[in-house]
C-alpha positions in Angstrom: 14.8 8.2 13.7 16.8 10.8 15.6 17.7 14.2 14.2 21.4 14.5 13.4 21.7 17.8 15.1 19.8 19.1 18.2 16.9 21.2 17.1 16.5 24.8 18.3 13.3 26.8 18.8 12.2 29.7 16.6 9.2 31.7 15.6 7.9 31.6 12.0 7.9 35.0 10.2 6.7 33.7 6.8 6.9 30.8 4.4 7.4 31.6 0.8 8.4 30.1 -2.6 7.3 26.8 -1.0 10.8 25.8 0.2 11.9 28.9 2.1 10.9 30.2 5.6 12.0 33.3 7.4 12.3 32.6 11.1 13.3 34.5 14.3 15.6 32.7 16.8 15.3 33.1 20.5 18.2 35.7 20.5 16.3 37.8 18.0 18.4 36.9 15.0 16.4 36.4 11.8 17.4 33.5 9.5 16.1 31.7 6.4 15.4 28.0 6.7 14.9 25.3 4.1 11.3 24.0 4.2 11.4 20.4 3.0 7.7 20.3 2.1 6.2 21.1 -1.3 2.6 20.8 -0.1 0.2 23.5 1.0 1.0 23.0 4.7 -2.5 24.1 5.4 -2.7 25.4 9.0 1.0 24.9 9.6 2.6 28.0 8.2 0.9 30.9 10.0 3.2 33.7 11.0 4.0 33.6 14.8 3.9 29.9 15.1 6.5 28.2 17.3 8.7 26.0 15.2 11.9 23.9 15.5 14.9 24.2 13.2 17.8 21.9 12.6 21.1 23.8 12.2 23.9 22.4 10.0 27.5 23.2 9.1 27.4 21.6 5.7 29.4 23.8 3.2 27.4 22.3 0.3 24.1 23.7 1.7 23.2 27.3 1.0 20.8 27.5 4.0 22.2 26.7 7.5 18.8 25.7 9.0 16.1 23.2 8.1 12.5 23.5 9.4 11.5 20.2 11.0 8.6 20.7 13.5 5.7 22.9 14.4 4.8 23.0 18.1 1.2 23.4 19.1 -0.5 24.2 22.4 -0.4 21.5 24.9 3.1 20.3 23.8 1.9 18.6 20.7 4.0 18.5 17.5 3.6 18.2 13.8 6.5 17.1 11.6 6.7 19.1 8.4 9.7 17.5 6.7 8.4 15.2 4.1 11.6 13.2 4.0 11.2 12.1 7.6 8.3 9.6 7.3 10.3 7.2 5.0 13.3 7.4 7.3 11.2 6.8 10.4 9.3 4.0 8.8 12.4 2.3 7.5 13.7 2.1 11.1 10.4 0.6 12.2 10.4 -2.0 9.4 14.0 -3.0 10.0 13.2 -3.6 13.6 9.9 -5.4 13.0 8.0 -2.8 14.9 5.0 -2.6 12.4 3.0 -5.7 13.4 1.0 -5.8 10.1 4.3 -6.0 8.1 6.6 -7.8 10.6 6.5 -11.1 8.7 8.8 -9.8 6.0 12.5 -10.1 6.3 13.9 -8.1 3.4 13.2 -4.3 3.1 14.3 -2.5 0.0 13.6 1.2 -0.7 12.9 3.1 -3.9 12.5 0.0 -6.1 11.3 0.6 -9.7 7.9 -0.8 -10.6 4.9 -0.1 -12.7 5.0 2.6 -15.3 8.1 4.7 -14.5 7.4 4.7 -10.8 9.3 3.8 -7.6 7.7 2.1 -4.6 8.7 3.5 -1.3 9.3 0.0 0.2 9.3 -3.5 -1.3 9.1 -6.2 1.4 9.9 -9.8 0.6 10.2 -13.2 2.2 10.2 -16.7 0.8 6.7 -18.2 0.9 5.0 -14.8 1.1 3.7 -12.6 -1.8 5.8 -9.5 -2.3 4.5 -6.5 -0.5 4.5 -3.1 -2.1 4.2 -0.2 0.4 3.6 3.4 -0.6 4.0 6.0 2.2 2.3 9.3 2.5 2.9 12.0 5.2 -0.2 13.3 6.8 -0.1 16.7 8.5 -3.5 18.3 7.9 -6.0 18.6 10.8 -9.1 20.8 10.4 -11.0 19.3 13.3 -9.6 18.4 16.8 -8.2 14.9 16.8 -8.8 14.3 13.1 -6.0 13.9 10.6 -6.7 14.2 6.9 -4.9 13.5 3.6 -4.2 15.2 1.2 -3.9 18.9 2.0 -3.9 19.8 -1.7 -4.7 18.1 -5.0 -2.2 15.4 -5.7 -2.1 13.9 -9.2 1.0 12.0 -8.2 -0.7 10.4 -5.3 -3.6 9.3 -7.5 -1.1 7.7 -9.9 0.5 5.8 -7.0 -2.9 4.3 -6.1 -3.4 3.1 -9.6 0.1 1.5 -9.5 -0.7 -0.2 -6.2 -4.0 -1.5 -7.6 -2.1 -3.1 -10.6 0.2 -4.8 -8.1 -2.7 -6.2 -6.2 -4.3 -7.5 -9.4 -1.1 -9.4 -10.2 -1.3 -11.2 -6.9 1.0 -9.1 -4.8 0.2 -7.5 -1.5 -0.2 -3.7 -1.9 -0.4 -1.3 1.1 -1.2 2.4 1.2 0.4 3.5 4.4 -0.5 6.9 5.8 2.0 8.1 8.5 0.3 10.8 10.6 3.0 13.3 11.6 0.9 14.8 14.3 0.8 13.9 18.0 -2.7 15.5 18.5 -4.7 13.2 16.2 -6.2 9.8 16.9 -8.5 9.5 13.9 -7.9 9.6 10.1 -10.0 10.2 7.0 -9.4 11.2 3.4 -10.0 14.9 2.5 -12.4 14.2 -0.3 -13.5 17.8 -0.5 -9.9 18.9 -1.2 -9.2 16.2 -3.9 -12.2 14.2 -5.0 -10.1 12.4 -7.7 -7.7 11.1 -5.1 -10.6 9.9 -2.8 -12.2 8.1 -5.8 -8.9 6.5 -6.8 -8.5 5.2 -3.2 -12.0 3.7 -3.3 -11.2 1.9 -6.5 -7.8 0.8 -5.3 -9.2 -0.5 -2.0 -11.9 -2.4 -3.9 -9.1 -4.0 -6.0 -7.3 -5.3 -2.9 -5.1 -2.4 -1.8 -4.8 -2.3 2.0 -4.9 0.8 4.1 -2.7 1.2 7.1 -2.6 4.4 9.2 0.1 4.8 11.8 0.7 7.5 14.3 4.0 8.9 15.3 6.0 9.8 18.4 7.4 13.3 17.8 9.8 15.4 19.9 12.7 17.8 19.2 14.9 14.7 19.6 13.4 12.7 16.8 10.4 11.0 15.1 9.3 7.4 15.5 6.5 5.4 13.8 3.8 4.7 16.4 0.6 2.7 16.9 -2.2 2.3 14.3 -4.8 5.0 14.1 -8.5 4.3 13.3 -10.2 5.5 10.2 -13.0 8.0 10.8 -15.2 7.0 7.7 
């Protein structure tokens, strides 16, 4: 998935009201950017961080910049836009680049299922059980090389695990896919100290047949692509 407009570097001044970020461009101009991330963004919203913005000329948008990336020391990146994982994964699924899911030929997004829910992707193919894939963006890292999810309590995420478990109980394939939007991590675990209920729900869902798949990403100011599997640290 390539960004529609070339990104430009900036420095974060502050993030506030969850969806707003004041930033300073290289020429000294201060602008307000849309932050497409409702989460806590723990460790990713410190004033002075180098970030990357996507400008736009859309008259329908009040803000002319969108915050897309954080750049870390060593040239590593974290993607902060929560809409990106599904777009990047959709491209990978369409191209058959996710080996664990490559057998499926039909990819549908945002399909209604369960109790007033929508699955991120429903994969189908004659002769195979339907495959329900829920996607979560992973951006938290509190230890070098270790990615964690979630970064705050997520009742919605817990509900999704229950829905997936119900699909598995009905004989379908159910996959909880964590897309690590960081290039500095090669291990993954659940942040049970942040949300014990979510960790417990995952354990129950996994016991019920829900699969876990963790993928890394290739991130640059040009775009974001789904990458190779990442090992679980538990």
